[in-house]
mmCIF file as Biopython writes it, N, C-alpha, C and O atoms, coordinates in Angstrom:
data_model
#
loop_
_atom_site.group_PDB
_atom_site.id
_atom_site.type_symbol
_atom_site.label_atom_id
_atom_site.label_alt_id
_atom_site.label_comp_id
_atom_site.label_asym_id
_atom_site.label_entity_id
_atom_site.label_seq_id
_atom_site.pdbx_PDB_ins_code
_atom_site.Cartn_x
_atom_site.Cartn_y
_atom_site.Cartn_z
_atom_site.occupancy
_atom_site.B_iso_or_equiv
_atom_site.auth_seq_id
_atom_site.auth_asym_id
_atom_site.pdbx_PDB_model_num
ATOM 1   N N  . MET A ? 1  ? 91.288  91.068  119.111 1.0 0.0 1  A 1 
ATOM 2   C CA . MET A ? 1  ? 90.696  92.019  118.187 1.0 0.0 1  A 1 
ATOM 3   C C  . MET A ? 1  ? 89.180  91.938  118.292 1.0 0.0 1  A 1 
ATOM 4   O O  . MET A ? 1  ? 88.616  90.845  118.345 1.0 0.0 1  A 1 
ATOM 5   N N  . ASP A ? 2  ? 88.532  93.067  118.322 1.0 0.0 2  A 1 
ATOM 6   C CA . ASP A ? 2  ? 87.084  93.156  118.430 1.0 0.0 2  A 1 
ATOM 7   C C  . ASP A ? 2  ? 86.421  92.555  117.194 1.0 0.0 2  A 1 
ATOM 8   O O  . ASP A ? 2  ? 86.838  92.830  116.069 1.0 0.0 2  A 1 
ATOM 9   N N  . LYS A ? 3  ? 85.401  91.744  117.397 1.0 0.0 3  A 1 
ATOM 10  C CA . LYS A ? 3  ? 84.684  91.097  116.286 1.0 0.0 3  A 1 
ATOM 11  C C  . LYS A ? 3  ? 83.969  92.111  115.401 1.0 0.0 3  A 1 
ATOM 12  O O  . LYS A ? 3  ? 83.712  91.836  114.229 1.0 0.0 3  A 1 
ATOM 13  N N  . ASN A ? 4  ? 83.648  93.273  115.947 1.0 0.0 4  A 1 
ATOM 14  C CA . ASN A ? 4  ? 82.923  94.290  115.177 1.0 0.0 4  A 1 
ATOM 15  C C  . ASN A ? 4  ? 83.821  95.071  114.228 1.0 0.0 4  A 1 
ATOM 16  O O  . ASN A ? 4  ? 83.321  95.730  113.316 1.0 0.0 4  A 1 
ATOM 17  N N  . ILE A ? 5  ? 85.123  95.012  114.422 1.0 0.0 5  A 1 
ATOM 18  C CA . ILE A ? 5  ? 86.035  95.774  113.576 1.0 0.0 5  A 1 
ATOM 19  C C  . ILE A ? 5  ? 86.146  95.104  112.220 1.0 0.0 5  A 1 
ATOM 20  O O  . ILE A ? 5  ? 86.416  93.908  112.113 1.0 0.0 5  A 1 
ATOM 21  N N  . LYS A ? 6  ? 85.928  95.913  111.180 1.0 0.0 6  A 1 
ATOM 22  C CA . LYS A ? 6  ? 86.034  95.419  109.809 1.0 0.0 6  A 1 
ATOM 23  C C  . LYS A ? 6  ? 86.941  96.350  109.022 1.0 0.0 6  A 1 
ATOM 24  O O  . LYS A ? 6  ? 86.893  97.568  109.194 1.0 0.0 6  A 1 
ATOM 25  N N  . VAL A ? 7  ? 87.762  95.779  108.167 1.0 0.0 7  A 1 
ATOM 26  C CA . VAL A ? 7  ? 88.647  96.569  107.320 1.0 0.0 7  A 1 
ATOM 27  C C  . VAL A ? 7  ? 88.234  96.321  105.881 1.0 0.0 7  A 1 
ATOM 28  O O  . VAL A ? 7  ? 88.202  95.180  105.421 1.0 0.0 7  A 1 
ATOM 29  N N  . LEU A ? 8  ? 87.920  97.391  105.180 1.0 0.0 8  A 1 
ATOM 30  C CA . LEU A ? 8  ? 87.468  97.304  103.797 1.0 0.0 8  A 1 
ATOM 31  C C  . LEU A ? 8  ? 88.384  98.135  102.919 1.0 0.0 8  A 1 
ATOM 32  O O  . LEU A ? 8  ? 88.827  99.213  103.315 1.0 0.0 8  A 1 
ATOM 33  N N  . PHE A ? 9  ? 88.668  97.632  101.725 1.0 0.0 9  A 1 
ATOM 34  C CA . PHE A ? 9  ? 89.509  98.365  100.789 1.0 0.0 9  A 1 
ATOM 35  C C  . PHE A ? 9  ? 88.742  98.600  99.506  1.0 0.0 9  A 1 
ATOM 36  O O  . PHE A ? 9  ? 88.288  97.653  98.864  1.0 0.0 9  A 1 
ATOM 37  N N  . ASP A ? 10 ? 88.596  99.858  99.130  1.0 0.0 10 A 1 
ATOM 38  C CA . ASP A ? 10 ? 87.968  100.250 97.871  1.0 0.0 10 A 1 
ATOM 39  C C  . ASP A ? 10 ? 89.095  100.484 96.878  1.0 0.0 10 A 1 
ATOM 40  O O  . ASP A ? 10 ? 89.682  101.566 96.833  1.0 0.0 10 A 1 
ATOM 41  N N  . GLU A ? 11 ? 89.393  99.465  96.083  1.0 0.0 11 A 1 
ATOM 42  C CA . GLU A ? 11 ? 90.526  99.534  95.162  1.0 0.0 11 A 1 
ATOM 43  C C  . GLU A ? 11 ? 90.331  100.612 94.104  1.0 0.0 11 A 1 
ATOM 44  O O  . GLU A ? 11 ? 91.276  101.315 93.748  1.0 0.0 11 A 1 
ATOM 45  N N  . GLU A ? 12 ? 89.121  100.741 93.607  1.0 0.0 12 A 1 
ATOM 46  C CA . GLU A ? 12 ? 88.840  101.718 92.550  1.0 0.0 12 A 1 
ATOM 47  C C  . GLU A ? 12 ? 89.129  103.153 93.002  1.0 0.0 12 A 1 
ATOM 48  O O  . GLU A ? 12 ? 89.659  103.958 92.235  1.0 0.0 12 A 1 
ATOM 49  N N  . ASN A ? 13 ? 88.778  103.464 94.248  1.0 0.0 13 A 1 
ATOM 50  C CA . ASN A ? 13 ? 88.971  104.815 94.772  1.0 0.0 13 A 1 
ATOM 51  C C  . ASN A ? 13 ? 90.181  104.943 95.688  1.0 0.0 13 A 1 
ATOM 52  O O  . ASN A ? 13 ? 90.466  106.034 96.183  1.0 0.0 13 A 1 
ATOM 53  N N  . ASP A ? 14 ? 90.898  103.842 95.922  1.0 0.0 14 A 1 
ATOM 54  C CA . ASP A ? 14 ? 92.098  103.812 96.755  1.0 0.0 14 A 1 
ATOM 55  C C  . ASP A ? 14 ? 91.830  104.326 98.174  1.0 0.0 14 A 1 
ATOM 56  O O  . ASP A ? 14 ? 92.520  105.204 98.690  1.0 0.0 14 A 1 
ATOM 57  N N  . ILE A ? 15 ? 90.791  103.732 98.777  1.0 0.0 15 A 1 
ATOM 58  C CA . ILE A ? 15 ? 90.395  104.125 100.135 1.0 0.0 15 A 1 
ATOM 59  C C  . ILE A ? 15 ? 90.374  102.888 101.026 1.0 0.0 15 A 1 
ATOM 60  O O  . ILE A ? 15 ? 89.787  101.865 100.676 1.0 0.0 15 A 1 
ATOM 61  N N  . LEU A ? 16 ? 91.022  102.997 102.178 1.0 0.0 16 A 1 
ATOM 62  C CA . LEU A ? 16 ? 90.936  101.965 103.201 1.0 0.0 16 A 1 
ATOM 63  C C  . LEU A ? 16 ? 89.950  102.471 104.247 1.0 0.0 16 A 1 
ATOM 64  O O  . LEU A ? 16 ? 90.082  103.593 104.736 1.0 0.0 16 A 1 
ATOM 65  N N  . TYR A ? 17 ? 88.966  101.649 104.589 1.0 0.0 17 A 1 
ATOM 66  C CA . TYR A ? 17 ? 87.988  102.035 105.597 1.0 0.0 17 A 1 
ATOM 67  C C  . TYR A ? 17 ? 88.055  101.045 106.748 1.0 0.0 17 A 1 
ATOM 68  O O  . TYR A ? 17 ? 87.973  99.834  106.543 1.0 0.0 17 A 1 
ATOM 69  N N  . VAL A ? 18 ? 88.203  101.565 107.953 1.0 0.0 18 A 1 
ATOM 70  C CA . VAL A ? 18 ? 88.209  100.737 109.153 1.0 0.0 18 A 1 
ATOM 71  C C  . VAL A ? 18 ? 86.928  101.053 109.915 1.0 0.0 18 A 1 
ATOM 72  O O  . VAL A ? 18 ? 86.755  102.147 110.451 1.0 0.0 18 A 1 
ATOM 73  N N  . SER A ? 19 ? 86.035  100.065 109.950 1.0 0.0 19 A 1 
ATOM 74  C CA . SER A ? 19 ? 84.776  100.209 110.671 1.0 0.0 19 A 1 
ATOM 75  C C  . SER A ? 19 ? 84.996  99.675  112.081 1.0 0.0 19 A 1 
ATOM 76  O O  . SER A ? 19 ? 85.254  98.486  112.269 1.0 0.0 19 A 1 
ATOM 77  N N  . LEU A ? 20 ? 84.893  100.548 113.058 1.0 0.0 20 A 1 
ATOM 78  C CA . LEU A ? 20 ? 85.162  100.166 114.454 1.0 0.0 20 A 1 
ATOM 79  C C  . LEU A ? 20 ? 83.946  99.598  115.159 1.0 0.0 20 A 1 
ATOM 80  O O  . LEU A ? 20 ? 84.067  98.779  116.070 1.0 0.0 20 A 1 
ATOM 81  N N  . LYS A ? 21 ? 82.759  100.044 114.724 1.0 0.0 21 A 1 
ATOM 82  C CA . LYS A ? 21 ? 81.526  99.513  115.291 1.0 0.0 21 A 1 
ATOM 83  C C  . LYS A ? 21 ? 80.382  99.883  114.366 1.0 0.0 21 A 1 
ATOM 84  O O  . LYS A ? 21 ? 80.486  100.841 113.601 1.0 0.0 21 A 1 
ATOM 85  N N  . PRO A ? 22 ? 79.285  99.125  114.430 1.0 0.0 22 A 1 
ATOM 86  C CA . PRO A ? 22 ? 78.146  99.427  113.564 1.0 0.0 22 A 1 
ATOM 87  C C  . PRO A ? 22 ? 77.541  100.785 113.910 1.0 0.0 22 A 1 
ATOM 88  O O  . PRO A ? 22 ? 77.594  101.223 115.060 1.0 0.0 22 A 1 
ATOM 89  N N  . GLY A ? 23 ? 76.982  101.430 112.932 1.0 0.0 23 A 1 
ATOM 90  C CA . GLY A ? 23 ? 76.324  102.704 113.168 1.0 0.0 23 A 1 
ATOM 91  C C  . GLY A ? 23 ? 76.340  103.573 111.928 1.0 0.0 23 A 1 
ATOM 92  O O  . GLY A ? 23 ? 76.998  103.264 110.935 1.0 0.0 23 A 1 
ATOM 93  N N  . VAL A ? 24 ? 75.607  104.656 112.007 1.0 0.0 24 A 1 
ATOM 94  C CA . VAL A ? 24 ? 75.517  105.604 110.905 1.0 0.0 24 A 1 
ATOM 95  C C  . VAL A ? 24 ? 76.384  106.815 111.228 1.0 0.0 24 A 1 
ATOM 96  O O  . VAL A ? 24 ? 76.291  107.387 112.314 1.0 0.0 24 A 1 
ATOM 97  N N  . ALA A ? 25 ? 77.217  107.194 110.287 1.0 0.0 25 A 1 
ATOM 98  C CA . ALA A ? 25 ? 78.066  108.372 110.485 1.0 0.0 25 A 1 
ATOM 99  C C  . ALA A ? 25 ? 77.203  109.630 110.394 1.0 0.0 25 A 1 
ATOM 100 O O  . ALA A ? 25 ? 76.526  109.864 109.394 1.0 0.0 25 A 1 
ATOM 101 N N  . ILE A ? 26 ? 77.242  110.423 111.444 1.0 0.0 26 A 1 
ATOM 102 C CA . ILE A ? 26 ? 76.501  111.681 111.499 1.0 0.0 26 A 1 
ATOM 103 C C  . ILE A ? 26 ? 77.432  112.849 111.217 1.0 0.0 26 A 1 
ATOM 104 O O  . ILE A ? 26 ? 77.011  113.873 110.679 1.0 0.0 26 A 1 
ATOM 105 N N  . ASP A ? 27 ? 78.693  112.693 111.580 1.0 0.0 27 A 1 
ATOM 106 C CA . ASP A ? 27 ? 79.675  113.768 111.416 1.0 0.0 27 A 1 
ATOM 107 C C  . ASP A ? 27 ? 81.032  113.136 111.129 1.0 0.0 27 A 1 
ATOM 108 O O  . ASP A ? 27 ? 81.254  111.956 111.400 1.0 0.0 27 A 1 
ATOM 109 N N  . SER A ? 28 ? 81.926  113.936 110.580 1.0 0.0 28 A 1 
ATOM 110 C CA . SER A ? 28 ? 83.288  113.464 110.353 1.0 0.0 28 A 1 
ATOM 111 C C  . SER A ? 28 ? 84.225  114.659 110.374 1.0 0.0 28 A 1 
ATOM 112 O O  . SER A ? 28 ? 83.807  115.807 110.219 1.0 0.0 28 A 1 
ATOM 113 N N  . GLU A ? 29 ? 85.503  114.361 110.569 1.0 0.0 29 A 1 
ATOM 114 C CA . GLU A ? 29 ? 86.500  115.426 110.518 1.0 0.0 29 A 1 
ATOM 115 C C  . GLU A ? 29 ? 87.797  114.879 109.946 1.0 0.0 29 A 1 
ATOM 116 O O  . GLU A ? 29 ? 88.144  113.716 110.152 1.0 0.0 29 A 1 
ATOM 117 N N  . GLU A ? 30 ? 88.501  115.731 109.230 1.0 0.0 30 A 1 
ATOM 118 C CA . GLU A ? 30 ? 89.794  115.367 108.686 1.0 0.0 30 A 1 
ATOM 119 C C  . GLU A ? 30 ? 90.831  115.644 109.771 1.0 0.0 30 A 1 
ATOM 120 O O  . GLU A ? 30 ? 91.044  116.791 110.163 1.0 0.0 30 A 1 
ATOM 121 N N  . ILE A ? 31 ? 91.475  114.574 110.255 1.0 0.0 31 A 1 
ATOM 122 C CA . ILE A ? 31 ? 92.438  114.736 111.340 1.0 0.0 31 A 1 
ATOM 123 C C  . ILE A ? 31 ? 93.859  114.886 110.823 1.0 0.0 31 A 1 
ATOM 124 O O  . ILE A ? 31 ? 94.749  115.323 111.552 1.0 0.0 31 A 1 
ATOM 125 N N  . ALA A ? 32 ? 94.068  114.525 109.574 1.0 0.0 32 A 1 
ATOM 126 C CA . ALA A ? 32 ? 95.352  114.685 108.890 1.0 0.0 32 A 1 
ATOM 127 C C  . ALA A ? 32 ? 95.040  114.616 107.401 1.0 0.0 32 A 1 
ATOM 128 O O  . ALA A ? 32 ? 93.943  114.221 107.005 1.0 0.0 32 A 1 
ATOM 129 N N  . GLU A ? 33 ? 96.004  115.000 106.586 1.0 0.0 33 A 1 
ATOM 130 C CA . GLU A ? 33 ? 95.770  114.947 105.150 1.0 0.0 33 A 1 
ATOM 131 C C  . GLU A ? 33 ? 95.397  113.523 104.749 1.0 0.0 33 A 1 
ATOM 132 O O  . GLU A ? 33 ? 96.127  112.574 105.035 1.0 0.0 33 A 1 
ATOM 133 N N  . ASP A ? 34 ? 94.257  113.387 104.085 1.0 0.0 34 A 1 
ATOM 134 C CA . ASP A ? 34 ? 93.744  112.108 103.580 1.0 0.0 34 A 1 
ATOM 135 C C  . ASP A ? 34 ? 93.287  111.131 104.656 1.0 0.0 34 A 1 
ATOM 136 O O  . ASP A ? 34 ? 93.128  109.943 104.376 1.0 0.0 34 A 1 
ATOM 137 N N  . ILE A ? 35 ? 93.072  111.607 105.884 1.0 0.0 35 A 1 
ATOM 138 C CA . ILE A ? 35 ? 92.559  110.732 106.943 1.0 0.0 35 A 1 
ATOM 139 C C  . ILE A ? 35 ? 91.356  111.408 107.606 1.0 0.0 35 A 1 
ATOM 140 O O  . ILE A ? 35 ? 91.455  112.510 108.144 1.0 0.0 35 A 1 
ATOM 141 N N  . ARG A ? 36 ? 90.209  110.705 107.549 1.0 0.0 36 A 1 
ATOM 142 C CA . ARG A ? 36 ? 88.978  111.220 108.146 1.0 0.0 36 A 1 
ATOM 143 C C  . ARG A ? 36 ? 88.485  110.252 109.215 1.0 0.0 36 A 1 
ATOM 144 O O  . ARG A ? 36 ? 88.583  109.034 109.068 1.0 0.0 36 A 1 
ATOM 145 N N  . VAL A ? 37 ? 87.956  110.818 110.285 1.0 0.0 37 A 1 
ATOM 146 C CA . VAL A ? 37 ? 87.337  110.036 111.355 1.0 0.0 37 A 1 
ATOM 147 C C  . VAL A ? 37 ? 85.843  110.312 111.302 1.0 0.0 37 A 1 
ATOM 148 O O  . VAL A ? 37 ? 85.417  111.461 111.180 1.0 0.0 37 A 1 
ATOM 149 N N  . GLU A ? 38 ? 85.049  109.248 111.394 1.0 0.0 38 A 1 
ATOM 150 C CA . GLU A ? 38 ? 83.588  109.380 111.366 1.0 0.0 38 A 1 
ATOM 151 C C  . GLU A ? 38 ? 83.021  109.149 112.758 1.0 0.0 38 A 1 
ATOM 152 O O  . GLU A ? 38 ? 83.498  108.297 113.508 1.0 0.0 38 A 1 
ATOM 153 N N  . TYR A ? 39 ? 81.984  109.933 113.090 1.0 0.0 39 A 1 
ATOM 154 C CA . TYR A ? 39 ? 81.351  109.878 114.412 1.0 0.0 39 A 1 
ATOM 155 C C  . TYR A ? 39 ? 79.872  109.542 114.286 1.0 0.0 39 A 1 
ATOM 156 O O  . TYR A ? 39 ? 79.223  109.894 113.302 1.0 0.0 39 A 1 
ATOM 157 N N  . ASP A ? 40 ? 79.346  108.849 115.308 1.0 0.0 40 A 1 
ATOM 158 C CA . ASP A ? 40 ? 77.917  108.574 115.342 1.0 0.0 40 A 1 
ATOM 159 C C  . ASP A ? 40 ? 77.181  109.720 116.037 1.0 0.0 40 A 1 
ATOM 160 O O  . ASP A ? 40 ? 77.781  110.746 116.356 1.0 0.0 40 A 1 
ATOM 161 N N  . ASP A ? 41 ? 75.892  109.542 116.269 1.0 0.0 41 A 1 
ATOM 162 C CA . ASP A ? 41 ? 75.076  110.607 116.867 1.0 0.0 41 A 1 
ATOM 163 C C  . ASP A ? 41 ? 75.438  110.898 118.323 1.0 0.0 41 A 1 
ATOM 164 O O  . ASP A ? 41 ? 75.001  111.910 118.872 1.0 0.0 41 A 1 
ATOM 165 N N  . LYS A ? 42 ? 76.227  110.028 118.957 1.0 0.0 42 A 1 
ATOM 166 C CA . LYS A ? 42 ? 76.675  110.251 120.336 1.0 0.0 42 A 1 
ATOM 167 C C  . LYS A ? 42 ? 78.082  110.826 120.388 1.0 0.0 42 A 1 
ATOM 168 O O  . LYS A ? 42 ? 78.630  111.050 121.467 1.0 0.0 42 A 1 
ATOM 169 N N  . GLY A ? 43 ? 78.672  111.069 119.197 1.0 0.0 43 A 1 
ATOM 170 C CA . GLY A ? 43 ? 80.022  111.615 119.141 1.0 0.0 43 A 1 
ATOM 171 C C  . GLY A ? 43 ? 81.117  110.585 119.288 1.0 0.0 43 A 1 
ATOM 172 O O  . GLY A ? 43 ? 82.285  110.940 119.443 1.0 0.0 43 A 1 
ATOM 173 N N  . GLN A ? 44 ? 80.757  109.311 119.241 1.0 0.0 44 A 1 
ATOM 174 C CA . GLN A ? 44 ? 81.748  108.245 119.353 1.0 0.0 44 A 1 
ATOM 175 C C  . GLN A ? 44 ? 82.292  107.892 117.964 1.0 0.0 44 A 1 
ATOM 176 O O  . GLN A ? 44 ? 81.563  107.923 116.972 1.0 0.0 44 A 1 
ATOM 177 N N  . VAL A ? 45 ? 83.564  107.563 117.916 1.0 0.0 45 A 1 
ATOM 178 C CA . VAL A ? 45 ? 84.198  107.200 116.657 1.0 0.0 45 A 1 
ATOM 179 C C  . VAL A ? 45 ? 83.657  105.844 116.204 1.0 0.0 45 A 1 
ATOM 180 O O  . VAL A ? 45 ? 83.672  104.870 116.956 1.0 0.0 45 A 1 
ATOM 181 N N  . ILE A ? 46 ? 83.178  105.804 114.955 1.0 0.0 46 A 1 
ATOM 182 C CA . ILE A ? 46 ? 82.684  104.535 114.422 1.0 0.0 46 A 1 
ATOM 183 C C  . ILE A ? 46 ? 83.507  104.056 113.230 1.0 0.0 46 A 1 
ATOM 184 O O  . ILE A ? 46 ? 83.421  102.890 112.843 1.0 0.0 46 A 1 
ATOM 185 N N  . GLY A ? 47 ? 84.303  104.952 112.648 1.0 0.0 47 A 1 
ATOM 186 C CA . GLY A ? 47 ? 85.096  104.524 111.503 1.0 0.0 47 A 1 
ATOM 187 C C  . GLY A ? 47 ? 86.194  105.506 111.149 1.0 0.0 47 A 1 
ATOM 188 O O  . GLY A ? 47 ? 86.182  106.668 111.554 1.0 0.0 47 A 1 
ATOM 189 N N  . ILE A ? 48 ? 87.141  105.001 110.380 1.0 0.0 48 A 1 
ATOM 190 C CA . ILE A ? 48 ? 88.267  105.812 109.904 1.0 0.0 48 A 1 
ATOM 191 C C  . ILE A ? 48 ? 88.444  105.538 108.421 1.0 0.0 48 A 1 
ATOM 192 O O  . ILE A ? 48 ? 88.508  104.384 107.999 1.0 0.0 48 A 1 
ATOM 193 N N  . GLU A ? 49 ? 88.523  106.604 107.631 1.0 0.0 49 A 1 
ATOM 194 C CA . GLU A ? 49 ? 88.776  106.485 106.202 1.0 0.0 49 A 1 
ATOM 195 C C  . GLU A ? 49 ? 90.172  107.014 105.905 1.0 0.0 49 A 1 
ATOM 196 O O  . GLU A ? 49 ? 90.554  108.092 106.361 1.0 0.0 49 A 1 
ATOM 197 N N  . ILE A ? 50 ? 90.921  106.243 105.139 1.0 0.0 50 A 1 
ATOM 198 C CA . ILE A ? 50 ? 92.255  106.677 104.721 1.0 0.0 50 A 1 
ATOM 199 C C  . ILE A ? 50 ? 92.272  106.691 103.196 1.0 0.0 50 A 1 
ATOM 200 O O  . ILE A ? 50 ? 92.199  105.645 102.553 1.0 0.0 50 A 1 
ATOM 201 N N  . PHE A ? 51 ? 92.370  107.881 102.634 1.0 0.0 51 A 1 
ATOM 202 C CA . PHE A ? 51 ? 92.372  108.066 101.192 1.0 0.0 51 A 1 
ATOM 203 C C  . PHE A ? 51 ? 93.797  107.931 100.656 1.0 0.0 51 A 1 
ATOM 204 O O  . PHE A ? 51 ? 94.762  108.200 101.372 1.0 0.0 51 A 1 
ATOM 205 N N  . ASN A ? 52 ? 93.923  107.519 99.408  1.0 0.0 52 A 1 
ATOM 206 C CA . ASN A ? 52 ? 95.225  107.359 98.748  1.0 0.0 52 A 1 
ATOM 207 C C  . ASN A ? 52 ? 96.132  106.416 99.528  1.0 0.0 52 A 1 
ATOM 208 O O  . ASN A ? 52 ? 97.331  106.659 99.661  1.0 0.0 52 A 1 
ATOM 209 N N  . ILE A ? 53 ? 95.550  105.344 100.040 1.0 0.0 53 A 1 
ATOM 210 C CA . ILE A ? 53 ? 96.278  104.423 100.920 1.0 0.0 53 A 1 
ATOM 211 C C  . ILE A ? 53 ? 97.455  103.753 100.223 1.0 0.0 53 A 1 
ATOM 212 O O  . ILE A ? 53 ? 98.501  103.573 100.846 1.0 0.0 53 A 1 
ATOM 213 N N  . THR A ? 54 ? 97.322  103.380 98.954  1.0 0.0 54 A 1 
ATOM 214 C CA . THR A ? 54 ? 98.438  102.693 98.303  1.0 0.0 54 A 1 
ATOM 215 C C  . THR A ? 54 ? 99.618  103.637 98.117  1.0 0.0 54 A 1 
ATOM 216 O O  . THR A ? 54 ? 100.770 103.215 98.212  1.0 0.0 54 A 1 
ATOM 217 N N  . LYS A ? 55 ? 99.341  104.910 97.853  1.0 0.0 55 A 1 
ATOM 218 C CA . LYS A ? 55 ? 100.423 105.895 97.723  1.0 0.0 55 A 1 
ATOM 219 C C  . LYS A ? 55 ? 101.112 106.095 99.075  1.0 0.0 55 A 1 
ATOM 220 O O  . LYS A ? 55 ? 102.337 106.195 99.143  1.0 0.0 55 A 1 
ATOM 221 N N  . MET A ? 56 ? 100.317 106.152 100.152 1.0 0.0 56 A 1 
ATOM 222 C CA . MET A ? 56 ? 100.887 106.313 101.490 1.0 0.0 56 A 1 
ATOM 223 C C  . MET A ? 56 ? 101.792 105.140 101.832 1.0 0.0 56 A 1 
ATOM 224 O O  . MET A ? 56 ? 102.904 105.328 102.324 1.0 0.0 56 A 1 
ATOM 225 N N  . LEU A ? 57 ? 101.315 103.933 101.571 1.0 0.0 57 A 1 
ATOM 226 C CA . LEU A ? 57 ? 102.099 102.740 101.891 1.0 0.0 57 A 1 
ATOM 227 C C  . LEU A ? 57 ? 103.361 102.656 101.044 1.0 0.0 57 A 1 
ATOM 228 O O  . LEU A ? 57 ? 104.431 102.318 101.550 1.0 0.0 57 A 1 
ATOM 229 N N  . ALA A ? 58 ? 103.239 102.963 99.751  1.0 0.0 58 A 1 
ATOM 230 C CA . ALA A ? 58 ? 104.409 102.929 98.867  1.0 0.0 58 A 1 
ATOM 231 C C  . ALA A ? 58 ? 105.460 103.930 99.338  1.0 0.0 58 A 1 
ATOM 232 O O  . ALA A ? 58 ? 106.655 103.634 99.333  1.0 0.0 58 A 1 
ATOM 233 N N  . SER A ? 59 ? 105.011 105.105 99.740  1.0 0.0 59 A 1 
ATOM 234 C CA . SER A ? 59 ? 105.927 106.133 100.222 1.0 0.0 59 A 1 
ATOM 235 C C  . SER A ? 59 ? 106.621 105.683 101.504 1.0 0.0 59 A 1 
ATOM 236 O O  . SER A ? 59 ? 107.832 105.851 101.652 1.0 0.0 59 A 1 
ATOM 237 N N  . ALA A ? 60 ? 105.857 105.115 102.424 1.0 0.0 60 A 1 
ATOM 238 C CA . ALA A ? 60 ? 106.428 104.656 103.697 1.0 0.0 60 A 1 
ATOM 239 C C  . ALA A ? 60 ? 107.418 103.514 103.480 1.0 0.0 60 A 1 
ATOM 240 O O  . ALA A ? 60 ? 108.474 103.480 104.111 1.0 0.0 60 A 1 
ATOM 241 N N  . VAL A ? 61 ? 107.082 102.583 102.594 1.0 0.0 61 A 1 
ATOM 242 C CA . VAL A ? 61 ? 107.978 101.460 102.316 1.0 0.0 61 A 1 
ATOM 243 C C  . VAL A ? 61 ? 109.245 101.965 101.636 1.0 0.0 61 A 1 
ATOM 244 O O  . VAL A ? 61 ? 110.351 101.547 101.979 1.0 0.0 61 A 1 
ATOM 245 N N  . GLY A ? 62 ? 109.076 102.867 100.670 1.0 0.0 62 A 1 
ATOM 246 C CA . GLY A ? 62 ? 110.239 103.434 99.986  1.0 0.0 62 A 1 
ATOM 247 C C  . GLY A ? 62 ? 111.170 104.144 100.951 1.0 0.0 62 A 1 
ATOM 248 O O  . GLY A ? 62 ? 112.390 104.009 100.861 1.0 0.0 62 A 1 
ATOM 249 N N  . LYS A ? 63 ? 110.595 104.902 101.876 1.0 0.0 63 A 1 
ATOM 250 C CA . LYS A ? 63 ? 111.396 105.621 102.870 1.0 0.0 63 A 1 
ATOM 251 C C  . LYS A ? 63 ? 112.159 104.639 103.758 1.0 0.0 63 A 1 
ATOM 252 O O  . LYS A ? 63 ? 113.332 104.854 104.063 1.0 0.0 63 A 1 
ATOM 253 N N  . LYS A ? 64 ? 111.495 103.568 104.170 1.0 0.0 64 A 1 
ATOM 254 C CA . LYS A ? 64 ? 112.134 102.570 105.032 1.0 0.0 64 A 1 
ATOM 255 C C  . LYS A ? 64 ? 113.276 101.868 104.295 1.0 0.0 64 A 1 
ATOM 256 O O  . LYS A ? 64 ? 114.322 101.597 104.884 1.0 0.0 64 A 1 
ATOM 257 N N  . ILE A ? 65 ? 113.077 101.577 103.016 1.0 0.0 65 A 1 
ATOM 258 C CA . ILE A ? 65 ? 114.133 100.944 102.214 1.0 0.0 65 A 1 
ATOM 259 C C  . ILE A ? 65 ? 115.339 101.870 102.115 1.0 0.0 65 A 1 
ATOM 260 O O  . ILE A ? 65 ? 116.479 101.431 102.267 1.0 0.0 65 A 1 
ATOM 261 N N  . LYS A ? 66 ? 115.087 103.148 101.862 1.0 0.0 66 A 1 
ATOM 262 C CA . LYS A ? 66 ? 116.191 104.113 101.774 1.0 0.0 66 A 1 
ATOM 263 C C  . LYS A ? 66 ? 116.945 104.201 103.090 1.0 0.0 66 A 1 
ATOM 264 O O  . LYS A ? 66 ? 118.175 104.265 103.094 1.0 0.0 66 A 1 
ATOM 265 N N  . GLU A ? 67 ? 116.215 104.204 104.221 1.0 0.0 67 A 1 
ATOM 266 C CA . GLU A ? 67 ? 116.874 104.261 105.528 1.0 0.0 67 A 1 
ATOM 267 C C  . GLU A ? 67 ? 117.695 103.001 105.774 1.0 0.0 67 A 1 
ATOM 268 O O  . GLU A ? 67 ? 118.812 103.072 106.287 1.0 0.0 67 A 1 
ATOM 269 N N  . THR A ? 68 ? 117.151 101.869 105.414 1.0 0.0 68 A 1 
ATOM 270 C CA . THR A ? 68 ? 117.837 100.586 105.632 1.0 0.0 68 A 1 
ATOM 271 C C  . THR A ? 68 ? 119.098 100.482 104.788 1.0 0.0 68 A 1 
ATOM 272 O O  . THR A ? 68 ? 120.138 100.025 105.262 1.0 0.0 68 A 1 
ATOM 273 N N  . LEU A ? 69 ? 118.996 100.913 103.525 1.0 0.0 69 A 1 
ATOM 274 C CA . LEU A ? 69 ? 120.128 100.819 102.618 1.0 0.0 69 A 1 
ATOM 275 C C  . LEU A ? 69 ? 121.026 102.044 102.680 1.0 0.0 69 A 1 
ATOM 276 O O  . LEU A ? 69 ? 122.081 102.094 102.048 1.0 0.0 69 A 1 
ATOM 277 N N  . LYS A ? 70 ? 120.584 103.040 103.461 1.0 0.0 70 A 1 
ATOM 278 C CA . LYS A ? 70 ? 121.314 104.310 103.610 1.0 0.0 70 A 1 
ATOM 279 C C  . LYS A ? 70 ? 121.623 104.937 102.249 1.0 0.0 70 A 1 
ATOM 280 O O  . LYS A ? 70 ? 122.753 105.326 101.955 1.0 0.0 70 A 1 
ATOM 281 N N  . ILE A ? 71 ? 120.567 105.017 101.430 1.0 0.0 71 A 1 
ATOM 282 C CA . ILE A ? 71 ? 120.697 105.602 100.088 1.0 0.0 71 A 1 
ATOM 283 C C  . ILE A ? 71 ? 120.619 107.119 100.176 1.0 0.0 71 A 1 
ATOM 284 O O  . ILE A ? 71 ? 120.707 107.802 99.155  1.0 0.0 71 A 1 
#
């Protein structure tokens, strides 16, 4: 794993941020509902924001439990 990669969780706002490398975000785009990718001035990805992360995880875990138990 790259030493520059950092994972931060904003509990108050329910946002998971994955910083891939140091830099200032110049642009960003929503690549899926509640998922944004941030770009630096060279157009390289420097971070990923995932909004409503606890809801996403709860939904995914719930779905997996239902599949496992065949509910």
